[in-house]
N, C-alpha and C positions, 0 to 999 in steps of 0.2 A: 694534531699538535701544532701550535703556532710556530711559524718559521723564525729562527733566531735572526736578529738583526746583525749578528757578528759572524765572521767566518770562523772556521775551525782553528785557525792559527792565531786568532786574536783573543786577548783577554780584555776584561773590562776593569778599569781602575776608577773607583769612585772616591772622590775627595769631598769631604763636607766638614763643617765645624764640629758637629757631633756625630758619633757613631752609635749603632745599636748595641751598646754595651750596658748591661745592667748596672744601675747605680751611678752611671756617668752623669755629671752635672748637665742639666738641661736636656737629659735624654728621656724625660717622661713622655710616653707615647711613641718613643722611637721604634717600638716593636709593632707598630700599627701597619696600615696598608702600604705606605711609602717604603718603609724598611723591608717589609715582606717582598714587595716587587723588586727592589734593588737586590735583595738577597737571592731571589730566584735567578735573576740575570747573572749575578756574580757566581753562583754555584754552577751554572751551566757552562761557564768558561773559566773556572778556577781563578776567579778574580780576586782583587784586593780592595778592601774598604779602609781608607786612611782618614783619620781625623783626631781631634783633641780628645784626650782621655777623660777630661773633666777634672783632672787633678791639678791643683796649683800649689807649688811648694816654694820654699825659700831659695831653691837652687836655680840654675839656669834652664831656659827652655831647650828641649832637644832630646830628652830621654824617650826613646821609642820602644814600645813593647809590642810584640807580635804573638799571635796564637792562631791556631786553625779552628774554624767554626764550621764543621761539616763541609769541608772542601773550600771554604772561603778564608782567605788570609785577612785577619783583622789586625790592623797596625794603628796604634794610638801614640800620640805624642803628648808629653807633659808640657805645661806652660808654667813659667815663673809667676809669682804673685803680681809682679809689676806688669807682665804681659797680659794677664787676665784683666787687670784694672784698665790698661790702656787700649788693648785690642778688643776685648769682649764687652766689658761693662762700659768702656769709654767710646771709642770710635764706632764700633758696630752697633751698639744698643743705645747710646746717648747722642749719636750724630746721624748715622745712616738710617736707623730704624724710624725715628720720628720724621726725618725728612722724606723718606720714601712713603710714609703714611700721611703726608701733607700737613704735618704738625711742626711747622717751622718755628713756632713759638716755644717748643720744647727741645729743639735741637741745640746741642752745645758744640761749638766750633773751637777746638783747642789743639794747638800745634803738637803738643806732646802725645795726645791720644792718636793723632794722625800718624805720627812717627811710629808709635807702637803697632798700629794696624799694618803699616808697610813692613815693619820688622818681622812680625809674626807670619805674614804672607811669604816673606823671603825664607823664613825658617821652614814653613810647610813645604815650599818648593825644594829646599835642600834635602829634607828628610824623606819626602815621597819619591824623589828622583831614583834612588836605587831599586825601587819596586816596579818602575816603568820599563817595559820591554819595547823593542823597536816597532812592533806592529800593534801594540796595545791601543785601545780606545780609552781616552781619559774623559771622565765626566765630573765636572766641578759644580758644586751646589751652593747657591745663595749668597747673600750680601756680605757675609763675613769674608769671602774669598774672591771678590771681584778682580783683583790684580793678579791672581795666581797664574792664569794662562800666560801672561806676559813674562812672569818670573820663570816659568818653565821654558818658554821660548828663548829667554836669555841664556839658559843653560844648554841650548842646542837641540831641544826636543822638537822634532818635526812631526810628531804624532797628530792625528786628528784629535782635537781637544774641544769639548763642548761645555757649555755653561747653562744652567737653568736658574732663573730667579724666582723664588717662591713668594716674594713680596710684590706690591705694586712698583711701577717705575714712575716717578713724578714728572709733571710737565716741565718743559725747559725753563719756564719763568721761575719755578721753584728750585730746580737743580742748580741753576747758576748762582744761587746763594751759597753753595758749598765751595769753600776755598779749594783751589786746585781741581775743580770739577772736570776741566778739560783733560788734565793728566789722567784722572781716574777712568774716564770713558775711553781715552786712547788705549789704555792697557786692556780694556775689554775687547777691543777690536783685534786682539791677537788670538781670540778664540775663532774656531771655524764655524761654530753654530751657537747661537744664543737663543734660548727659549724663554718666553714670557707666558704668564697664565692666561692673558686675554689680549684681544686685538687692541684694546685701549692702551695698555701698557706698551705694547709693541709700537703703536703709532707714536707715542710720546718719545720712545727711544729713537726711532727713525727720524723724527722731527729734529731732535737734538743733533744727531749726526749730520743732517743736511744743513741746518741753519747755523749751528755753533762751530762745527768742525769743518764745514765746507766739503763734506764727503759726497761722492756720487751715490745716490740712493734710488733703488728701484722699488717703489712701493708695492708693486704687484708680487714680486718674488721675495722681497726682503733682503735683496743683495745690497751690500754696502762695500764700495770700493774706496780705499783710503790709503794713501802713501804706499802703493804697491801691494797692498794686502786685500784679500776679499773675505768678508764675513757675511754669513747669512743669519738673519734674525726672523723668527717665526713665533706664532702663538701655539702653545700646546696645553690646553686646559687639563689640569690634573684631575684624577678621579679617585674614588675609594676602591678598596679591594672588595668587590661585590660578593664574591663567593665566600670569602672569609667572614665578612661582617654578617651576611645573611645566615650563615651557619651558627653564629653566636646566638641568634634568636631562638634556636632549638635547645639551648643549654638550660640546665636547672638554675644556673646563676642569673641568667636573663629573666627567666620566668619569676624567680623570687624577687628580683628588683622591680619588675612590673607590679607584682602583687603588693610590694611595700608602698608604692605610690598610690595604688588604687584603694588599699585598706586605710591609708592614713589621711586621704583627702576628704573623707566623709561625704562621698557622693558629689563632691565638687569637681568641676573640670580642671585638670592639671594643665598649666602652661609652663614650658620649660625653656631655660637658656643655659647653655654649657659653653663656657669661654675661659681661656686663660685670663688671669688678672692682668689686663693690659689696656692702656688708654685707647688703643686703636679699636677696641671691641665695642666702644660706645655704651659701656655699662652704666655710668651715671645718667646719661641721656635716656637710656632704656628705662631706668627707674623713674625718671621724670615723666615719661610717657605713661607708665603704669599708674603713677600717682594721679595724673590728669584723668585717666580712665576711671579710677575709683572715685575721684571727685565728682565726675559727671554721672556715674552709675553706682552710687554707694551700696545699693541693694545687691550688687554683683559680688560682694564679699562672701555671700553665701552660695555663689555659683562658680566662683573661679579662685584658684590659688596659683600663685606664681612661684616656681622653684628655680632659683639661680644657683648653679654650680660654678664656682670660680676658683679653681686651684691657683695658688700663688705662683709667680714666676719672677725671675730677676730681682729677687728681694734686696740685692745690694744696690739697686738703682733707686735714687731718691723719689723719682716720679711714680714708681710703682708702690712705694710705701704710702704716698699721698693718696693714690687712687683707692687703695684698700680702706683707708680711714674714711674717705668720702662715701664709698659704697655702704659701709657699716652705718654711717650717719643717715644716709638717705633711706636705707631699708628700715632703720629704726623709726624714722619720721613717719613713713607710710604705715607701719604697723601700729605706731602710737595713735595715729589719727583715725585709722580705719578698722582696727581689730574689734572683734566681739569677745566676750568672756571666754567663749569656747572655740575660737578660731582666729587665725591671723592670715592676712592676704599674701604676705611675702615670706618665703623661706630662703634665707641666704646661707649658702654652704661654702665655706672657704677650704675646700679639700678636693682631691681628685678621686676618680673612680675608674675601674677597668672598663675595657670596651664591651664586655658582656653585660655588665651592670648598666652602662649607658644605653645599650640597645634596649634593655628592659624599661628604663626610664623614658626613652623616646616613645616606645610602643604604647606606654600608658598615658602619654600626654597628648591631648587633642589640639594643642597649639604649640608650635615651636617658634621661638623668637631668636632670629639670627640677624642682629642689627648693628654690625660694625660701622664705624664712621668711615673706614677705608680698610679693605682687606684684599690680599692677593687672590685668594680663592674662597676659603672657608669651607672645609670639607664637612664640618658639623651640619651644614645645611643638607648636604647629600646623605649623610648618615641618618639624619632625622627622617628624610623621605624613605630611605631604604628600610627603616625599622617599622614603617606603618603597616597596619592591617589593611589589605586592599579592599575589604568589604566595609570597613569603617575607619577610613584614614583620617589623620589629623590635618591641620592647616599649617603650612609654612609661611610665616611672616618674615620677609627677607629684605635687608637693606639693598637699595638700588646701587650702593657703592661697594658691595661685595663682588669679588670676581665671579662667584657662582651665579650671580643674577643674570649674566650673559647667557647662561645655559638654562636656568630654571624659571625665567620669566615666561617662556613658551608663548610669546605674543599675547601676554596678558591673561593666559588661561592656566598658568601654573602657580608659582608662589605669589603671595600678596606682597607686592613691592611697597617699600615705605622709605620715607626720608627720615633717617635716624636723628637728625638735628632738630626735628619738629615734634614736640610733645603732642600737639594736636593731631598730626598725621599718624603717629604711633598709636595714640588712644583710639582714633577712628579705625585703624587696621585691626586692633585687638577686638573691638566691637564687631567688626565685619567677620572676623574669624569665629568669634563666639556664637554668632547668630547664623552662621553659614549652614544651609541645609545639606543633608547627606549626599544628595545627587550632585551638587556642585563640588563638594569635597572629593567625591570620587572622580569627577571629570578633571579636576586640577591634579590629583595624584597621578592619574593615567597619563596626563600630559608630561609629567616630569620623570616618571619612573624609567622610561626607555633610555634617556641619556645617562641617568644615574647608573643603570645596569651596564650599558654598552660602552660608554666612555669611561672605562675603569682605569685603575692605576697600571694594570698590565698592558693595556692598549697604549697608554701614555708612554710607558717605558719603551715599548717596541717602536712606536712612532718616532720618538726622539732619537733613539740609537740607530734606527734604520736610516734616518736623514743624516745623522752624523757620519755614518759609514760611507755615505755617498758624497760627502764633501771631499775636496781635494786638499791633501796635506800642504801646509805652507812650505 
């Protein structure tokens, strides 16, 4: 049994925007690998998971509901309609999200949403405080709660507090476009340990701390000394729950899903993409590349069918409504130009599926397209590899700007890396994957499968918490 990163006297307090509560807003997929790994750690130490309930009402922020979930205390806070608009739809998803994904053109800088973001973080600190004991480890997650550590410190908490960012961290030349960027990063330096998905995002953060704040930075250890405090920043690539996801492949649901693809493609090779409906995922650019491929090889409409699964997200944000309309238009254009009477080249599905069904879809698809313009990690890439038949594996076409590329490139012998901004590059990569012989597909699969299996979400959890436990409380 893996040694626990916590002592017997310590509990784990996890704080995130969303909690693995059924029907919570934004909680689609929350019962997946990350939630499972955190739940396992929480159960081991009778921990607490605190976050937004997903409810927004006309009343004030602050109604907290608690219940026991197999030894884990789930505590959720309601937010007012105003706070949802300013903190969640506003600053988090209309300012930080586009900025952190290098989309400065889409970022909205509004004073009121910034105030709402700070107000909700203060409310989170106020309402999670009663759940935190003296020896507890506190683990805060993602861009919604960047200032929360400082808010807890201001209330006198000397606990070890860690933070993990699930998105990219932008270069300094982009971050400085954010009003009050220095104040935001200063609040982050109240954490004992900050985790990033890749070395690239880590380097960008250390560069900002050194050049913009004047902090003393040790690049080798990730130690940051600033105004009498010490913070450590490191890269912790997140993984999938290998055991859980692999077991799904043995279910009837997964087998039926695979058969649905195989029986409906009429002997054509299936190429699949599974992404939230989000501009960071490069979906319009992906369809441009597919269109270019079929323009060059129109006969391939009888050899290849592309299946894009894109469940909607953040439908209250205008830019997400626009991307949905654009995708529908582009998919319709390709089908109008390339379809035969008895078949279409693109199937665009605007709904979500469970993990077992996705395993089956991945297994039946001989090409996986994971081509975000910028992504913190993108676990779909690892799930696609994990679902493959070792004897007859598919080919992963992966954006070089996805965090997963750092692990799955495998010195050029793993995923086929692509520039998602270039229709020519993507069209060429699709052709390469379609024509790839079995022996090369096997070599590439074998190069990737070890890291997918071993660098799993349980190892990620243990590594982060083990390092957090070894930091010195402020």
